[in-house]
C-alpha positions as CSV (number, residue, x, y, z in Angstrom):
1,X,44.8,131.8,125.0
2,X,44.8,134.3,122.1
3,X,48.5,134.4,122.3
4,X,48.8,130.6,122.4
5,X,46.6,130.4,119.2
6,X,48.6,133.1,117.3
7,X,51.8,131.0,118.0
8,X,50.3,127.6,116.8
9,X,47.3,128.7,114.9
10,X,47.0,125.1,113.4
11,X,47.4,123.6,116.8
12,X,50.4,121.3,115.5
13,X,51.5,120.8,119.2
14,X,48.0,119.7,120.4
15,X,49.0,116.0,121.0
16,X,52.6,116.8,122.1
17,X,54.1,115.2,125.1
18,X,56.8,117.6,126.1
19,X,58.8,115.3,128.5
20,X,59.3,113.0,125.4
21,X,59.9,115.7,122.9
22,X,62.3,117.3,125.5
23,X,64.2,114.0,125.8
24,X,64.8,113.6,122.0
25,X,66.1,117.1,121.8
26,X,68.5,116.4,124.7
27,X,70.2,113.2,123.0
28,X,70.4,115.1,119.7
29,X,68.0,112.9,117.8
30,X,66.2,114.8,115.1
31,X,63.5,112.2,114.1
32,X,60.6,110.9,116.3
33,X,59.2,107.7,117.0
34,X,55.6,107.0,115.7
35,X,53.2,104.4,116.8
36,X,52.8,102.3,113.4
37,X,49.1,102.0,113.9
38,X,48.6,103.4,110.6
39,X,51.5,101.8,108.9
40,X,51.1,101.4,105.3
41,X,52.9,98.1,105.0
42,X,51.6,94.8,106.8
43,X,53.2,92.1,104.7
44,X,55.0,90.4,107.3
45,X,51.4,89.4,108.8
46,X,50.6,87.5,105.8
47,X,51.2,84.0,105.4
48,X,53.6,83.7,102.3
49,X,55.1,87.1,103.0
50,X,55.7,86.0,106.6
51,X,57.3,82.7,105.6
52,X,59.5,84.2,102.9
53,X,60.8,87.0,105.2
54,X,61.3,84.4,108.2
55,X,63.4,82.0,105.9
56,X,65.7,84.8,104.6
57,X,66.2,86.7,107.8
58,X,66.8,83.9,110.0
59,X,69.4,82.4,107.8
60,X,71.3,85.8,107.1
61,X,72.9,85.5,110.2
62,X,73.7,82.5,113.1
63,X,72.0,83.4,116.2
64,X,75.0,83.6,119.0
65,X,73.3,81.4,121.4
66,X,76.6,80.1,123.2
67,X,80.2,80.5,123.5
68,X,81.0,77.8,120.7
69,X,79.1,79.8,118.0
70,X,80.7,83.1,119.2
71,X,84.1,81.3,118.5
72,X,83.3,79.8,115.5
73,X,81.9,83.1,113.8
74,X,84.5,85.4,115.6
75,X,83.5,89.1,115.3
76,X,86.1,92.1,116.0
77,X,87.0,95.2,115.1
78,X,90.1,96.1,113.1
79,X,92.5,97.8,114.4
80,X,91.1,96.1,117.7
81,X,89.9,98.5,120.4
82,X,87.9,97.3,123.6
83,X,86.4,100.8,123.9
84,X,85.3,101.0,120.4
85,X,83.9,97.4,120.5
86,X,81.8,98.3,123.3
87,X,80.9,101.7,121.5
88,X,79.7,99.8,118.4
89,X,77.9,96.8,120.2
90,X,75.8,99.4,122.2
91,X,74.8,101.5,118.9
92,X,73.4,98.5,117.0
93,X,71.7,96.8,119.6
94,X,70.1,98.1,122.8
95,X,70.4,94.6,124.5
96,X,73.8,93.2,123.6
97,X,77.2,94.3,124.8
98,X,78.7,91.4,122.8
99,X,79.9,92.5,119.4
100,X,79.1,89.3,117.7
101,X,75.7,89.1,119.3
102,X,74.8,92.6,118.6
103,X,75.8,92.4,115.0
104,X,73.8,89.0,114.6
105,X,70.6,90.8,116.0
106,X,71.4,93.8,114.0
107,X,71.7,92.1,110.8
108,X,68.7,89.9,111.1
109,X,66.5,92.6,112.0
110,X,67.6,95.1,109.0
111,X,67.0,92.2,106.8
112,X,63.6,91.4,108.1
113,X,62.6,95.3,107.3
114,X,64.6,95.2,103.8
115,X,62.8,92.2,102.7
116,X,59.0,93.7,104.0
117,X,59.7,97.1,102.8
118,X,62.5,97.3,100.1
119,X,64.5,99.6,102.3
120,X,65.7,100.3,105.8
121,X,66.5,103.8,107.5
122,X,68.6,104.5,110.7
123,X,69.4,107.9,111.9
124,X,72.8,108.2,113.3
125,X,72.4,109.8,116.8
126,X,75.7,110.7,118.6
127,X,77.3,112.6,121.3
128,X,80.6,113.9,121.5
129,X,82.8,115.2,124.5
130,X,84.4,118.4,125.0
131,X,87.4,117.5,123.0
132,X,85.2,116.3,119.8
133,X,85.6,112.7,120.4
134,X,82.6,110.4,119.9
135,X,81.5,109.1,123.4
136,X,78.2,107.4,122.4
137,X,76.1,106.8,119.2
138,X,73.1,104.9,118.2
139,X,71.3,103.9,115.1
140,X,67.6,104.7,115.6
141,X,65.3,102.7,113.2
142,X,63.5,105.3,111.4
143,X,59.8,104.3,109.9
144,X,60.1,104.3,106.0
145,X,56.6,104.9,105.2
146,X,56.6,108.7,106.2
147,X,60.3,109.5,105.1
148,X,61.0,111.0,101.9
149,X,64.3,112.5,100.3
150,X,64.3,115.9,98.4
151,X,67.4,117.0,97.1
152,X,70.4,116.0,99.5
153,X,68.1,115.9,102.6
154,X,65.6,113.6,104.1
155,X,62.3,114.7,105.5
156,X,60.1,112.9,108.0
157,X,56.3,113.8,107.8
158,X,54.3,113.6,111.1
159,X,50.7,113.6,109.9
160,X,48.1,114.6,112.4
161,X,46.8,110.9,112.9
162,X,50.1,109.7,113.7
163,X,50.8,112.8,115.7
164,X,47.5,112.0,117.9
165,X,48.8,108.3,118.5
166,X,52.1,109.0,119.2
167,X,52.0,111.9,121.6
168,X,54.1,114.4,119.2
169,X,53.3,117.4,117.3
170,X,52.2,117.6,113.8
171,X,55.4,118.5,111.7
172,X,58.0,118.1,109.0
173,X,61.6,117.3,110.5
174,X,64.4,118.0,108.1
175,X,67.5,115.3,108.6
176,X,70.5,115.8,106.8
177,X,71.7,113.1,104.4
178,X,74.7,112.6,106.6
179,X,72.9,111.4,109.4
180,X,71.0,108.7,107.6
181,X,72.1,105.3,106.9
182,X,70.1,103.8,104.2
183,X,70.2,100.0,102.7
184,X,68.2,98.9,100.0
185,X,67.2,95.6,98.7
186,X,70.0,94.5,96.1
187,X,69.7,95.6,92.7
188,X,70.7,92.1,91.1
189,X,67.8,90.7,92.8
190,X,65.4,93.3,91.4
191,X,65.8,96.1,93.6
192,X,63.4,97.5,96.2
193,X,60.5,97.7,93.7
194,X,60.9,94.2,92.8
195,X,60.6,93.0,96.6
196,X,57.6,95.5,97.2
197,X,55.7,94.3,94.3
198,X,56.4,90.6,95.5
199,X,55.1,91.4,98.9
200,X,52.0,93.1,97.4
201,X,51.3,90.1,95.3
202,X,51.8,87.9,98.4
203,X,49.0,89.8,100.0
204,X,46.6,89.1,97.1
205,X,47.3,85.7,97.0
206,X,46.8,85.1,100.8
207,X,43.5,86.2,100.4
208,X,42.6,82.9,99.0
209,X,44.7,80.9,101.3
210,X,42.5,77.8,101.4
211,X,39.9,78.2,98.8
212,X,39.2,81.0,96.4
213,X,36.5,83.5,97.3
214,X,34.3,82.6,94.2
215,X,34.3,78.7,95.4
216,X,33.1,79.8,98.9
217,X,30.1,81.6,97.4
218,X,29.4,78.7,95.1
219,X,29.4,76.5,98.4
220,X,27.2,79.0,100.3
221,X,24.5,78.6,97.2
222,X,25.0,74.8,96.8
223,X,26.1,75.2,93.4
224,X,28.9,72.7,91.8
225,X,31.2,74.8,89.5
226,X,33.5,71.8,89.0
227,X,36.4,73.6,91.2
228,X,39.7,71.5,91.5
229,X,41.2,72.1,94.6
230,X,44.5,70.1,93.6
231,X,44.9,72.5,90.6
232,X,44.1,75.5,92.4
233,X,47.1,74.6,95.0
234,X,49.4,73.4,92.2
235,X,48.8,76.6,90.2
236,X,49.6,78.8,93.3
237,X,52.6,77.0,94.1
238,X,53.8,77.6,90.3
239,X,53.0,81.1,90.2
240,X,55.0,82.0,93.5
241,X,57.8,79.9,92.1
242,X,57.9,82.0,89.0
243,X,57.8,85.2,91.1
244,X,60.5,84.0,93.4
245,X,62.9,83.0,90.7
246,X,65.3,85.4,91.2
247,X,65.6,84.8,95.0
248,X,65.4,81.0,94.8
249,X,62.6,80.8,97.7
250,X,61.3,77.1,97.8
251,X,58.0,77.9,99.8
252,X,59.4,75.2,102.6
253,X,58.5,72.6,99.8
254,X,61.4,70.0,99.5
255,X,59.1,67.8,97.5
256,X,60.1,67.0,93.9
257,X,56.5,67.0,92.7
258,X,56.9,70.1,90.8
259,X,60.6,70.4,90.1
260,X,63.6,68.2,89.7
261,X,66.2,67.9,92.4
262,X,68.8,69.6,90.5
263,X,66.8,72.4,89.9
264,X,66.0,72.6,93.6
265,X,69.8,72.9,94.2
266,X,69.9,75.8,91.7
267,X,67.1,77.5,93.5
268,X,68.8,76.7,97.0
269,X,72.1,78.4,95.7
270,X,70.0,81.7,94.4
271,X,68.7,81.9,98.0
272,X,72.1,81.5,99.6
273,X,73.4,83.8,97.3
274,X,70.7,86.5,98.4
275,X,71.3,85.7,102.2
276,X,75.1,86.2,101.5
277,X,74.4,89.4,99.6
278,X,72.4,91.2,102.0
279,X,74.6,90.2,105.0
280,X,77.8,91.6,103.1
281,X,76.0,94.7,102.0
282,X,74.9,95.6,105.4
283,X,78.3,94.9,107.0
284,X,79.6,97.1,104.2
285,X,77.3,100.0,104.9
286,X,77.7,99.8,108.5
287,X,81.5,99.9,108.0
288,X,81.3,103.1,105.9
289,X,79.1,104.6,108.4
290,X,81.8,104.1,111.3
291,X,84.0,105.7,109.3
292,X,82.1,109.0,107.9
293,X,83.2,112.3,109.2
294,X,80.6,112.4,111.6
295,X,82.0,109.5,113.7
296,X,85.4,108.9,112.1
297,X,85.8,106.0,114.4
298,X,88.8,104.7,112.1
299,X,87.5,101.0,112.1
300,X,85.8,98.3,110.5
301,X,83.8,94.9,111.5
302,X,85.4,91.8,110.5
303,X,83.1,88.4,111.0
304,X,84.9,85.0,110.1
305,X,83.6,81.8,108.7
306,X,80.5,82.7,106.9
307,X,80.0,81.8,103.3
308,X,80.2,84.8,101.0
309,X,78.8,85.5,97.4
310,X,81.9,84.3,96.1
311,X,81.5,80.9,97.9
312,X,78.1,80.7,96.4
313,X,79.4,81.2,92.8
314,X,82.1,78.8,93.3
315,X,79.3,76.3,94.3
316,X,77.2,77.0,91.2
317,X,80.1,76.5,89.0
318,X,80.8,73.1,90.3
319,X,76.9,72.1,90.1
320,X,76.8,73.3,86.5
321,X,79.7,70.7,85.8
322,X,77.8,68.0,87.9
323,X,81.3,68.1,89.6
324,X,79.7,68.0,93.6
325,X,77.3,66.2,95.3
326,X,74.2,67.7,96.5
327,X,74.7,66.9,100.0
328,X,78.1,68.7,99.8
329,X,76.5,71.9,98.7
330,X,74.1,71.9,101.5
331,X,76.9,71.4,104.0
332,X,79.3,73.9,102.4
333,X,76.5,76.9,102.8
334,X,75.4,75.9,106.1
335,X,75.5,78.2,109.3
């Protein structure tokens, strides 16, 4: 008992599940899964935050439900290798073995996290055979709330309350920079701080989703404070429209009560540009990772028939010249 106390005087291993901890060590993973019960960010559960994230991430990539969609949005590796294709598909999705399906799921889940937290982090966990060739690898999601960068390395902080809930020991885990895939919200749309501030503002606005609290108090006291409900809804709509000016999100409101049809097309193009930017950035970062020295797969992912940022910019130029029908813009940038 005394010897155990001397080895661990602060009881850092008190809640550790040795089977789980040993399994992580066996596959080479450094980071630990945490329960998320004390997660700092809960924006996706708020009304406007949920709608915003849902609209962006569902349109970032088509859902490969059938062979027709898989054929239209052909996904492959260049140079082609069936062995590497299976390897990459398994790494980015635990469920799918088809590269197109796996990439679709990976991009949509990554966009969801980026839009809610500003950044996404994955630990590159890999195993090599006796010749030094990669025989398997995975991208393990890292909860960003407790991940920090100091110098050239990342550190995962496991607090006592997380350790207790997750059955791991209290610890600080060093993760080398070359084992981390990090993707941030695009800087040309305000960067990670902009999107995090937007989520925080959504959270405050959603406290008064129907009527503001001061009106509820007045109603409980049978007081008439001349509250204009229509003005309240209109002003909330306008504030969110201003907050989402860069991203173009339309709040699922296609009415022309507040903006002209022309400006609604401008906002649509901004949202499509955000979706294309996120998709292209994720694929680019993923391709860089595949060719980092630790993996060195010498290949890249290619996907066909998805509109690009350049395609959106061409539509913007045509709209500016009034040289295209609105319906043609929607059709050209549809997936």
